[in-house]
N, C-alpha and C positions, 0 to 999 in steps of 0.2 A: 504493500500500500504506500502510495506516495505521501510524503509529508510536505506541508507548505512552510517555507522559511522566508519570512519577509525580509527584504533588504532593509538595513537600518533606516529609520525615519526619525527626523529631528522632531522633538516634542516641544520646541521652543515657541511654537505658534499654534493658533487655533482659529478657524474660521467659524463664526457663530452660525451662519445659515448655509453651510456648505452642502454640496450635492450629497444626498442621503447615501448613495452607493459608496462614494469616496469617504464619507464620514464614518461609515462602518469599518473602513480599513484604516482609519486614523490618518488620512492623507489630506494635504492641503489641496483645495479645489480652486480653479480659476474663476468660478462663479459665472461663467458665460451662460446666457439663457437662450433658448430653453434647454439646451444640453451643454454640458461642460466641454471645453475644447479638447480635453484629454480623451474623453470617450469618443469624440468624433475622430480624433487623430488615429486611434487604434481600432476603430471599427466596432466598438462595443456599444451595446444598447444602454443609454443613460437612464438611470432610475429617477432622475429629476430632483426637484427641491420641495421642501415643505412650504406650506403657505404661510407667508409672513404678514403681519398686520400692516406693515409699512411698505408692502410690495408695490402698491399703486403709486405711492409717493416716490419710491425709488425709480420706478419706470418713467415717471414724469420728469426726472432730473437727469440730464445727460451726464454720463460718467467720464471724467477726464483721466486717462491712463497713459503712462509713458511706456512705449514699446521698446524693449531692449533688443539689440541685434542678436541673431542666432548664435554668433560666435562668442557671445559673452557668457554662454552656459559654462558652468564649472562642474567638476566631478561632484562637489557637494550638492549642487542643485539637482543633478541627475539622481543622486542617491536618495533624495527626498521624494522623488516620484514614486507612485504606488507600483507594486509589483505583484503579479500573480504567478511568479515562477514556481514551478513544482520541482523540488529536489528529492531524489530518491533516498538519500542518506544525509546524515549530518556532515559527513566528509565532503560531499558534493557542495553543500552550502558553504562550508568552511573555505574550500579552495576558490569558489566564486568570489566570496567576500575578500579573500586574500588578494585576488587579482585587483579588485576595486580599491583596496586600501593601500597595497604596496606595489604589486607587480606592474600595474599600469604606470605608476610614477617612475619606476626604474626603467621601463621600456622607453619612456619619454625622455629620460635624462633631465638636464637642467632647463630644457625649453618647454616642458609641460605640453607636449604635442596633443592636440585635440583628437587625433586619430585613435589614440589608446584611451584617453580620459573621457571621451564622449561618444565618438562615432561607433566604435566597436560595441560599447555597452548598449547604445540605442538599438543597434542591429540585433543584439541578443534578445531584445524585447519583442522584435518582430519575427525572428527566426529561432526556433528552439534549438536547432542543430548548432548554431553559433555559440550557444551557451555551453555546449560540451567542449568546444575548443577553448573557451575561456577557463573552464575548470581544469582542462589538461595543462594549459600554460601556467596557471596558478600553482598546480601541484608540482610540475617539473621544475619551475623556477625556485620554489621553496625547498625542494629536496636537495638540489645542487647547492643552494645558498647555505643551508644548514650543514651540509657535508663539509664545505670549505671553511666553515666557521668553528669547527671543532677545536678545542684547546690542544689536542695532541697532534695537530697538523705539522708536517715537516716543512722544510724551507720552500718546497715547490708545490706539494700536493696535500690535500686533506685526506683523512681516513674516516670512514663511517661504517656502521654495521652493514655488511653486504646483504643480509637478510632484510633489514628494514628498507634499504635502498631499492631492492628488487620489488618489494611490495609497493612502494611509492610509485616507481616507474610503471609497474604493471597497471596500477590504478589510472595513471595519466594516459597510458596508451589505450586502455579500454574506452575512455572518453574520446580520445582522438579518433578511434575507429567509428564511434557513434557519430562524431562530427562528419567524417568523410562519407559515411553511409547516408546521413541526412542531406548533405550537400549534393551528392549524386542524385538522390531521389528528387530533390527540389528542382534540379536541372532538367531531369527527364520529364517531370510533370509540368515544366514551363513556369515554375514558381520562383525562379532565381534570375533576377535581372542582372545587367552588367555591373551595376554598383555592388550588389551582393556578391557576385563572383569575384570582384576585385578584393573585397573585404575578406572573403574566404581564402583567397590566395595569400594575402598578408598574414593571416593566421597560420596557414600551412608553413610559410617561410619561417615564422617565429618558432613553431613547434619543432620543425626539422633542425633548425639551427640550435635550439636548446639541447637537442639530442646529439649534437656534433655531426649531423648529416649534412655537411656543407654542400656537397654536390647536388643533392635533391633541392636544397634551399635555393641555390643559384639557378637551377633549371626553372623553378617556379618564379623567381624574380624576372627572368627573361620572358616566361610565358605571360606573366601579368603585364609586362611592358608591351608585348605584342597586342594583347587585348585592349590596353589603354590607347596605344597608337592607332589601332583600327578605329576606335571611337573618335579620337581627336581628328583623324584625317577627313571625316565626313561631318564634322561639326564646325560651324563658323568660329573663328578665333575670338578669344576673350579681349577685353579692353586692356589687360596687362598680360600679354603672352609670355609664357615662361614662368609666371608666378601664380596666376589664378586659373581656375577651371573655366572653359568656355560656357558651360552650363552648370553652375554650382548647385542648382536645385535638383539636378539629375545625379551628378557626381561631384562631391564637395572638393573645394580647393585642396584640403588636407590630404585626400586620397591621391590626387594627381601629384602633389609635392612629395609625398612619401615614396611613391614608385620612382619618381625622377631621382630622388636621393639614393635609393637602393640601387638604381641602375649604375650610377657612378661608382659606388662602393663595390659593386659586384665586378665591374670592368677592371678594377685594380687587381682583382684576384684571378678572374677568368673572363676573357673577352671573345665571344664567338661571333661578334657582329662584323660585317664588312666595313671597309674604310669609307665606302660611299654613304653608309648610314651616319657615321661620325661626321663626315664632311658636311652633311645636311644639318645635323643637330648642333654643330658648333656655332651656327648663326641664330639659334633659338633665342627669342626675346631681345633681338637687337634694338627694337623700338623702345622696349622697357628700359634697357640699360641707358639709352640716350636720354631718357627722362628721369634718371635716378636723382633723388633729392640731394641737394647740396649738404644738408644736415639731416641725419636720421632722427626721427622723433621717438622711436621706440626700439627695443631690442628685437622684437618680432619683425619689424620692417627691415632692420639691418640684416637679420638672418635670411629673409627671403631673397634679398638682392645678392647676398654672398652665395647662397645656394645656386642661384642662376649663373653667376659668374663662374663658380666652380664647375658647373656642368659644361659651360661653354669652353672653358680651358681644357678640361679632360677630353671633350670631344675633339678639340683641336689637336691635342697630343695623339689621340688614338687614330685620327684621320691620317696622321703621318706615320705612326707606328702601330698599325692594326694588329691586335693580339700579340704585340711585341715581335711578331714574326720570327720567333726564335726557333732554331733547330732543336727539336725535343731531345732530352736526355732520356733514353729508354732504359728502364730497369731490367736486368736480366733475371730477376728473382720473382717479382710479382707485379700486378697492375695496381696502380695507386687508386685509392678511393677518390682522391682529388689531386689534380696536378695543376699548379699555378705557375705562370711565367712572368718574371719580373724584368728580364733583360735578355739581350741576344748574346750568342757566343762571340760574335764580332762586335766591336764597339760601334756605336751609332756614328755615321760619317759626318753628321752636322747638317745644318739647315742651308737652303738656298737663300739668296738675297731676298726673294719675294716672301719666303716663309719667315725670315727674320723680321721683316716689316710687320707681318701679321702677328708674330710673337710680341712685338713691341706694343701693338694695339691692345692685346690682352693684358699686358703689363700695365698699361695706362688705366684699364678698367679696374684692376686691383688697387692701384694707387688712388684712383678716384673714390673707390669704396672706403679705403682707409682714411682719406681726408674727411669724408662724410661721417665716418664712425668715430673720429677722434674726440669730439665733444662728449659722446656717451662714454668712451673709454676713460677719459680724464676724470669724469664725474663719478666713476665707479669707486666705491669704498668697500672694504671687506664686510662691513655690517649690513650692506645693502642687499636686498633680495635679488637684484640684478647683477651682482658682482660676479658670480660664477658663470652665467651665460655670456656676460660681456667678455670675461677672460677667455672663454672657449672660442668665441668668435674671433678675437684677436689672434689666438693661436692658429686657428684655421686659415686666416688670411696670410699669415707668415708661411704656413705649410704650402699654400697654393702658389705663392711667389717662388719658393724654392723648387717646387715640382715643375713649374712652367719652364724653368731653365735647366734644372738637373736632368729631366727626362729627355731633353733634346740637345744634349751636349756630347762632344766626342772625347771629353776628358773628365776625370773625377776631380781635377784641380779646381773646377768651377765652384764646387761646394765650399771652398775656403772663403769665398767672397760673401758668404751668407752667415758669417759668425754671429752678427748681431741678431739675426732672425733666430738662429739656434739658441742663443743665450736667452732671448725673450721667451721662447717656447718652454725651456726648462724652468725659468724663473716663475712664469705664470702657472705652470703645472705644479710646481712645488707649493706655491701659494694656494692653489686649488686644494691640495691634500691637507694643508695646514688649516684651512677654513673650518670653522665649527660645523658647518652644514654638510661637509663632504661625506661624513660617515652615513648621514641620512640619505643623501642623494646617490652616493656610490658605495653602498655597503659591501662587505665581503661576499663574493659569490654572485653578485648581481649581474643582470644581463640587460644591456642596452641595445635596442634594435638598430641604432645608427652609430656611426663613427663618432668617437669623442676624443679621449686622450691617448689611446693606445697607438693609433697610426702616427700622430705627431711625435710621440716619444720613440717609436720605432724608426722614424726618419732620422732623428738625432742620433740614435744608437748605431744606425747603419751608415750615415753619410757625414756626420760631424767628426772630424779627426782631432778635435781638442779633447785630450784624454779626460780632463775633469768633467766637462759637460757630458761626454759620452757615458761615463760611469754613473753620473747622477741620473741620467735618463733611464739607464738599466735599473738603478736602485729604486726609482719611483715605480717602474713596472713591477718590480718584485715586492713592493711595499704591501700590497694586498692582492688577492685574486679576484679579478672581475673580467667580464666578457663584453665585447662590442662587436656585433655581427659575427663574423667567423673568426675574429681575433680573440685570443685568450692572453691576458696580460703576462702570465708566467711563462708560457711557451714563447711569447714574443720577446721577453727578457732574455730567455735562453738563446734565441736566434741572434739577438744583438750581441750577447756575450761571445758567442761562437765567432761571429764576423770580426769582432774586436780582437780576439786572440789570433785569428788567422792573419790579420793585418799587422799586428804588433810582434809577431814571431820574428826574431832576428833583428828587430829595430830597437836600438838603444836610445835614440833621441826622442824628445817630446814630439817632434814633427814626424808624421808618417809620409814618407816619400811616395811618389806615384807608382814606382815599381812594386811597392808592397800593398797598394790599395786593392780592394776586392769589389767586384760587382756581383750582387746576388742574382743568380739565374732563375732558380725555381725553388719552390717548397712543395713537397709531396706528402700526402697523408695516406698511410696504409693502416688497416685495422682489421681485427677479427674479434671474436668474443673475449679473448683473454689479453690481447696486446694491441697497443696503438703505437705506431712508429711515425715520427716526423723525420723526413729525409730532405736535406738541403744541399744545394750545389752552388758554388760561386767560382768566378774566375779571378785569380790573383795575379796582378802584374799586367804588363802591356806587351804587345808585339810577340816576337818569337819566345820571349821569356815567360809568357803567361802560362799559368798552370791551373788545372781543375782541382778544386777542393770539395770534398763531400763530408757532411756531418750527419749524424744520426742520433735521435733521442727516442728511447723506448720507455713506455709506461705499461705497467700491468694494471688491468682493470680490477677495481674492487668488486664490482658486481659479478657474480658467478651464475651463468646460465640465464640471465635475464634477457640477453640478446639486444640490449639497448645501450647506446653510447652516452646516455645521460649520467652514467656512473662517473665518480671522481677517479682520478688516476694516482697511482703511487709507485714507489720504487723506481725513481728516475735513473736511467742508465745512459751514460754519454760515452761515445767513442768516435774517434776519427777513422775513417775507412779509406782504403786504397780505392780511388775512383775507378781503376781498371777492373776491380772485382765486381762492383755494383752497377756501374753505368757505362754506356758507350755513347759516343756522339754519332748521330746519323750522318 
């Protein structure tokens, strides 16, 4: 028998003559006559209102009400709305509430994204199968977070009872299967529109990533993008192309923005798209950029414009270097679960004069954004609620500038000219961790759906040859375990440490000469039920003296027989391998 567990309702208010149906559920009613707006919205039959002595007087006096914009809705206001959710067990209700209270905030990070705080929760009221996905995410996120927060955790990995972890992940996967079944059924019956399909796609990406199934998550990112692009291609453009949805009442701005952000982050890891696609997308939102404000009035406005510039820059890079075009390093032992390409075997030859001019135009866009952002950045103080998002935006703008030149250079020496950017990235990241709110926003074991601090710190650990800054970036990555997209802070720290050791081997000076510098080629993930392996390859040196270096990190899974990658990892084993044994160059 199903039990009804109402979502928490604030008792700080009471409407004297509220709709009788809503009053029975102790819910605030909007008092719209003859039927309340909420019942109309969700297609329910309204029970109406009791007769009040002053009803005629009230009807004769026009009511003046201030209408708030839809975007002003907060998680708290959504939680006050009535719910007729049916939860089979207390655990179902607990995990759903956990998502509302904690997981949605962690997925959003410092920017409080409406996609997780409002849109997904509203969709779960309309479609019961989405509720199963929310329960699954709440359960998976909580199990990993608790495992990594155990007091007996080692330097790199936490330990937790394998029996308890298996039970938790099995519970989450049961609800995931119910979600997939319900989604397929709704699609076959014609009850799933494009918006719902995109929301379902985002939920699948989240669940697969939480389980470390990066390849499946990446495939769904590109599938969702194809679905969105198809809709955008036959819809008249919006007033702010590149930032807003052309039809926000059909598909909200936040859904479009989330997929655009995921597309860029996915392309850094794996880019299957042709150069022609990137060549077209690099011009997205040109009119919007031209009308960019001279001074940003809010953090949200600054974020939207930076996201657009970031997409344009990355599409420009990938139009020149599609999929990095690298000759794959094929393992002679097994096929990887995920193979990522970061650079080519041969160094990039450099840009033509025409492309250098275009590169300079994108540089000017970044600098214009930084000028518009400076008043917000200067006004930020550690006690301000906007301090952390402001700091992260500044970090991202520095990363974007370094990437624009570093990815299109023929020499690693160019990174030396970005010392100030590297220094500011590390300084702001350190301040982020020292901030009193950081433990709440970025707790141990948390998972953020978008890129935050891991990628910027990885850039410093990989490309900054100032030893003190490099080591500080690695230390910050190791300071606590957390995840952003497919990146895990601890394995990223290990990757940076390995590259640092490769470069500094045989170098006695503070300065790392060009002959000792390494370019990361690829990172591959291999896994089975008992072991997960991260295998990396880099090229050290230049010209005929260049040599291939391979590193491996093995973890044993705590979970026994659960068949899920949500388990925490332990017993880190590191070794340097002879590249001739493991890999050959095609």
